[in-house]
C-alpha positions, -999 to 999 in steps of 0.1 A, spaced: 0 0 0 12 34 -9 11 65 14 -18 86 0 -14 116 22 -14 141 -6 -22 176 6 -28 198 -25 -63 211 -30 -74 202 -66 -96 233 -71 -68 256 -59 -43 238 -81 -64 242 -112 -72 278 -105 -35 286 -101 -26 268 -133 -52 286 -153 -47 320 -136 -25 333 -164 -37 311 -192 -34 337 -220 -45 321 -253 -41 285 -240 -68 260 -250 -79 235 -223 -93 200 -228 -108 184 -197 -111 148 -187 -144 133 -177 -158 142 -143 -139 160 -117 -113 177 -140 -142 193 -159 -158 205 -127 -124 219 -115 -117 238 -147 -153 252 -148 -150 262 -111 -118 282 -121 -139 301 -146 -156 291 -178 -138 302 -209 -145 299 -246 -112 281 -250 -123 252 -227 -135 220 -243 -152 198 -217 -154 160 -225 -184 140 -216 -187 103 -222 -152 100 -235 -133 83 -207 -96 80 -215 -97 105 -244 -87 139 -229 -49 136 -237 -56 123 -272 -82 151 -279 -56 175 -266 -30 161 -290 -53 166 -320 -60 201 -309 -23 208 -304 -15 195 -338 -43 216 -354 -33 248 -334 5 246 -332 9 283 -321 -12 278 -290 -4 260 -258 -29 232 -252 -35 219 -217 -52 185 -213 -63 184 -176 -74 150 -166 -74 126 -136 -55 95 -127 -84 72 -135 -89 87 -170 -52 87 -177 -49 51 -167 -77 43 -192 -57 60 -220 -22 46 -214 -19 36 -251 -27 71 -261 3 84 -242 25 64 -265 7 79 -295 12 114 -282 49 108 -276 54 96 -312 34 126 -326 56 150 -306 33 180 -303 56 205 -285 27 227 -275 8 200 -255 10 197 -217 -9 169 -201 -17 175 -164 -29 146 -144 -47 154 -111 -37 123 -92 -56 115 -60 -49 78 -61 -86 70 -64 -114 65 -89 -134 95 -78 -163 92 -102 -172 56 -93 -170 56 -55 -134 65 -45 -119 30 -49 -81 31 -48 -66 34 -83 -35 19 -97 -16 51 -88 -28 46 -53 -11 12 -54 22 28 -67 19 31 -105 39 62 -115 23 79 -145 52 103 -148 75 74 -152 51 59 -178 52 92 -197 90 92 -196 92 56 -207 70 61 -238 90 93 -248 74 124 -234 100 153 -237 95 162 -200 77 146 -171 74 154 -134 55 150 -102 42 180 -82 35 175 -45 36 210 -30 27 247 -35 62 256 -48 58 229 -74 24 242 -85 39 277 -89 68 264 -109 45 244 -132 22 274 -137 53 295 -147 65 268 -172 32 260 -189 37 283 -219 74 275 -225 81 256 -257 96 221 -255 109 196 -280 78 174 -275 48 169 -252 51 172 -215 33 153 -187 30 164 -151 13 145 -123 0 167 -96 -8 148 -63 -40 161 -49 -61 152 -19 -87 124 -23 -120 141 -17 -153 147 -33 -158 184 -37 -191 201 -49 -196 197 -86 -193 228 -108 -211 216 -139 -202 232 -172 -227 229 -201 -230 193 -211 -243 198 -246 -215 184 -268 -226 201 -300 -227 235 -282 -192 228 -268 -178 219 -302 -194 250 -318 -183 273 -291 -147 262 -295 -148 264 -333 -162 299 -331 -135 309 -306 -108 296 -330 -124 315 -359 -140 286 -378 -175 283 -391 -201 266 -369 -223 238 -383 
């Protein structure tokens, strides 16, 4: 059993990471990451995923490839990242230098009852990212690490980056963004200057 005494507050972490987002686009993982990003303030550059477990990082990759001049943040949870492990290898091969995958890791499957997740039993997602070829990986466990990550989000790299942020395992009040997928797609397209269909 792994020590799961993580202390960072997920809502505070996300708010700090998005505080100076500039023109960054944000893709959110299913459930709590979507609630966290919405709680930090809805934005036309946010794309909330619903019913797409395991896809946040891959959607982020597609958006990063299509918008190479913008930073793209894929903010997801450990459960969702675990479901998309194969996608991490695909991202590493594609090498989008403007993509940052942020995993809010509480060591539990928060959406299904707080069962302990693989990371709770010791699986290291940052090490997985490094092994498949991410340009940079890291684990953030304290306030200083959050501030350093926030300051580095818009820096260019030679490839995608993956950071695991250890947050407290708790169920916080939901902050539900709109759940209409067509509306979300159209809003993001309009924000990027494309026609809406």
